[in-house]
C-alpha positions as CSV (number, residue, x, y, z in Angstrom):
1,M,12.5,3.9,-20.4
2,S,8.7,3.6,-20.0
3,D,9.0,-0.2,-20.2
4,L,11.4,-0.1,-17.2
5,F,8.9,1.9,-15.2
6,K,6.1,-0.5,-16.1
7,I,8.1,-3.5,-14.9
8,L,9.2,-1.7,-11.7
9,F,5.7,-0.6,-10.8
10,F,4.2,-4.0,-11.4
11,A,7.0,-5.8,-9.5
12,G,6.8,-3.3,-6.6
13,S,3.0,-3.8,-6.3
14,I,3.4,-7.6,-6.3
15,Q,6.2,-7.4,-3.7
16,S,4.1,-5.1,-1.5
17,I,1.1,-7.5,-1.5
18,L,3.3,-10.5,-0.9
19,L,5.0,-8.8,2.1
20,A,1.5,-7.9,3.5
21,I,0.4,-11.5,3.1
22,G,3.6,-12.8,4.8
23,L,3.1,-10.4,7.7
24,G,-0.5,-11.5,8.0
25,L,0.4,-15.2,8.3
26,R,2.8,-14.7,11.2
27,K,1.7,-16.3,14.4
28,E,2.8,-13.4,16.7
29,N,0.8,-10.9,14.8
30,S,0.8,-7.7,16.8
31,S,-1.5,-4.7,16.4
32,A,1.4,-2.7,14.8
33,N,1.7,-5.4,12.1
34,K,-2.0,-4.9,11.2
35,F,-1.5,-1.3,10.5
36,L,1.6,-2.1,8.5
37,I,-0.4,-4.7,6.5
38,V,-2.9,-2.0,5.5
39,I,-0.2,0.5,4.6
40,L,1.5,-2.1,2.4
41,I,-1.8,-3.1,0.7
42,L,-2.5,0.6,-0.1
43,F,1.0,1.1,-1.3
44,G,0.7,-1.9,-3.6
45,F,-2.6,-0.5,-4.9
46,N,-1.0,2.8,-5.7
47,L,1.9,1.1,-7.5
48,F,-0.6,-1.0,-9.4
49,K,-2.5,2.1,-10.4
50,L,0.8,3.6,-11.7
51,F,1.4,0.5,-13.7
52,I,-2.1,0.8,-15.2
53,D,-1.4,4.5,-16.1
54,E,2.0,3.8,-17.6
55,S,0.9,0.8,-19.7
56,G,-2.2,2.6,-21.1
57,L,-4.6,0.2,-19.6
58,Y,-6.6,3.0,-18.0
59,R,-8.7,3.0,-21.2
60,S,-9.9,-0.5,-20.3
61,F,-10.2,0.3,-16.5
62,P,-11.5,3.9,-16.3
63,Y,-12.7,3.5,-12.7
64,F,-9.1,3.5,-11.6
65,L,-8.4,7.0,-12.9
66,Y,-8.7,9.0,-9.7
67,S,-8.8,6.3,-7.1
68,D,-5.2,6.9,-5.9
69,I,-6.1,10.4,-4.6
70,S,-8.4,9.2,-1.9
71,V,-6.1,6.3,-0.9
72,A,-3.1,8.7,-0.5
73,L,-5.0,10.5,2.3
74,L,-4.9,7.4,4.5
75,Y,-1.1,7.2,4.7
76,G,-0.7,9.8,7.4
77,P,-3.2,8.5,9.9
78,L,-2.2,4.9,9.3
79,F,1.4,5.7,9.8
80,F,0.6,7.6,13.0
81,F,-1.3,4.7,14.4
82,Y,1.4,2.3,13.3
83,V,4.1,4.2,15.2
84,R,1.8,4.6,18.2
85,A,1.3,0.9,18.3
86,L,5.0,0.3,18.0
87,T,5.9,2.6,20.8
88,G,3.1,1.5,23.1
89,G,1.6,4.9,23.5
90,N,-1.9,4.4,24.7
91,K,-2.4,7.8,26.4
92,W,-4.0,10.7,24.6
93,T,-2.3,13.8,25.8
């Protein structure tokens, strides 16, 4: 079962990064897409960190041990600005 999780985490991280690159290469790149690109890159990083944890590579890469905690704090504000850019809300009320 652990091998299945390793494969899923690695495949998910690669998919997330490829989707972010695909969104970045679009010609009509809106400001909402830029927030979504950052969210996808951070999500891919978290999945890659889970892959490192599951496969036991954290012994070789000890600087990845607690890096996902600080990255997880960025999801809320980035999602807020992404939705705000989608809905066109420019007023602070």
